[in-house]
C-alpha angles and dihedrals in degrees: 000000000000116000091230124038110254115251090230133071109287138196114205115203122193098340118192099189134044121280145154089303094061139270127321120230136177129335117267115210116207099349116201116225119236123220114291131218108247089196091063108112090224091056095049108145088350117132114190097168092110096042117126122195121191097194140350140174126257105238131192105211123229120239110282097035124104129195117248100175121024139178121246086260093058098254112144116243098171122022138166141178143102127300118191089344096308125112112244133180131183140202106188093201132062115249090235090059093061142040092241094114088057093053127091086230093067101079091037092053093046090048092052090048092050091050089052092047098042109032114197092235092066106111132327096290125086115259092247142002137188122254111277094014111133119220124218109207131187113211140165109301088224089073109085102179136022136177131222108217122193104215097205097053101020090233112162129201118184118209135190118237112222118189093341092305131108133174113217112207117241115269118255098202133039118260141066124332118199123202110207135176118256101175127002098162094254101075094247098125127161099050114140119238095190144299136246134192120233108216136177097225128093113227089215092054091045094054107111100179109131113255131224106291092206089056091051091052092049090055089069095052123087115192128196115280119226114262095017111129129162109335120216119230135180115263116242116240099169093109095074089055089049091051090048091050090049091051091051090051092052092049091049092047092051093049091049098042104067100183091054091047089053092048092051090049091052091050090051091051092050092050094055115102115247114261120235111253126205115253115248117244118252122247092249093055092044089055091055 
């Protein structure tokens, strides 16, 4: 927990000490969730009916925060609101002490919390961008020069404003990017024009809205293309090689297995027809 509350919107997860969200109390073992309000914007498309929490902290919320999900005893598990003009959200349990990361509700709940913490109307920049994605911004033509500052690394890139337009290069690291005034002709430099968050995810890939089932079925169908007649293909002649290899294996096995070789030899001898033998002469004829 930081010693001083951050001057930006913050999400606190599993805090063990007091903070801007309120004060932390005793440990709750196996808290049972109370019924939630499906009409709450933070619970849009979020189903927590199968959520299991091993332990959480009892938290007394600060003024300005409201509980979104509570236990049957009235202890807040998820809360959100504004404290001293800053957006604050709270999860009173650690993610490792629950199966929330394994639930479909996890990315939806985090997305709703992010939308509440970083509204899209804050500043002239979009709420989030992908890494490497440039941003085209329209600003007051009086401003002649701005700077894109990466908050995490303090990297600063100064840009010229031409005709009230400026192209901010795509961020190289994740985190917040602040667009500040360098020269506006009046000497009032340093004012922030807005912030954006550089993320790894793709909004299109994160969209979980069910698609058209008929379109999904059509993806598996391949109809005849116009002008496609009988297509020629190479004939397969691997099977003679397979038979030759099998014959070589049989010969090798027979040469190696002596009892089988002897049994085959006996069978071959039995199958031969008997040869005609000359009759022996009688004793009388031999005496002659």
